[in-house]
C-alpha positions as a printed NumPy array, in Angstrom:
array([[ 12.584,  10.363,  -4.866],
       [ 10.29 ,   7.407,  -5.241],
       [  8.278,   7.103,  -8.468],
       [  4.979,   6.363,  -6.691],
       [  2.869,   6.706,  -9.833],
       [  4.913,   4.09 , -11.701],
       [  4.857,   1.714,  -8.724],
       [  1.088,   2.077,  -8.352],
       [  0.608,   1.226, -12.047],
       [  2.644,  -1.965, -11.573],
       [  0.868,  -3.098,  -8.396],
       [ -2.724,  -1.991,  -9.074],
       [ -3.697,  -4.771, -11.524],
       [ -2.846,  -7.354,  -8.843],
       [ -4.858,  -5.762,  -6.013],
       [ -8.136,  -7.391,  -4.994],
       [-11.378,  -5.538,  -5.601],
       [-13.864,  -4.796,  -2.81 ],
       [-16.28 ,  -7.662,  -2.204],
       [-17.986,  -6.052,   0.785],
       [-19.61 ,  -2.725,   1.486],
       [-16.369,  -1.364,   2.919],
       [-14.086,   0.129,   0.247],
       [-10.427,  -0.973,   0.256],
       [ -7.576,   1.394,   1.027],
       [ -6.047,   3.212,  -1.919],
       [ -3.205,   1.295,  -3.567],
       [ -0.762,   4.176,  -3.083],
       [ -1.576,   4.387,   0.639],
       [ -0.919,   0.681,   1.134],
       [  2.241,   0.816,  -0.957],
       [  3.653,   3.772,   0.984],
       [  2.865,   2.026,   4.271],
       [  4.629,  -1.124,   3.126],
       [  7.758,   0.78 ,   2.101],
       [  7.826,   2.78 ,   5.358],
       [  7.563,  -0.445,   7.325],
       [ 10.458,  -1.993,   5.408],
       [ 12.702,   1.079,   5.44 ],
       [ 12.345,   1.76 ,   9.161],
       [ 11.931,  -1.818,  10.447],
       [  8.52 ,  -1.14 ,  11.985],
       [  6.229,  -3.818,  13.431],
       [  2.5  ,  -4.108,  12.737],
       [  1.523,  -2.276,  15.959],
       [  4.074,   0.468,  15.205],
       [  2.513,   1.043,  11.779],
       [ -0.965,   1.313,  13.271]])
């Protein structure tokens, strides 16, 4: 099991805030995507 809540609390203070009208992705969504990419060796197009 991955402690997503604890990881989000560590990363969230360092995430940029929205400076445009478009809201940013949720921190947990980005974090999960990053870990999936690392664990399975996926490229950028594969993650999309």
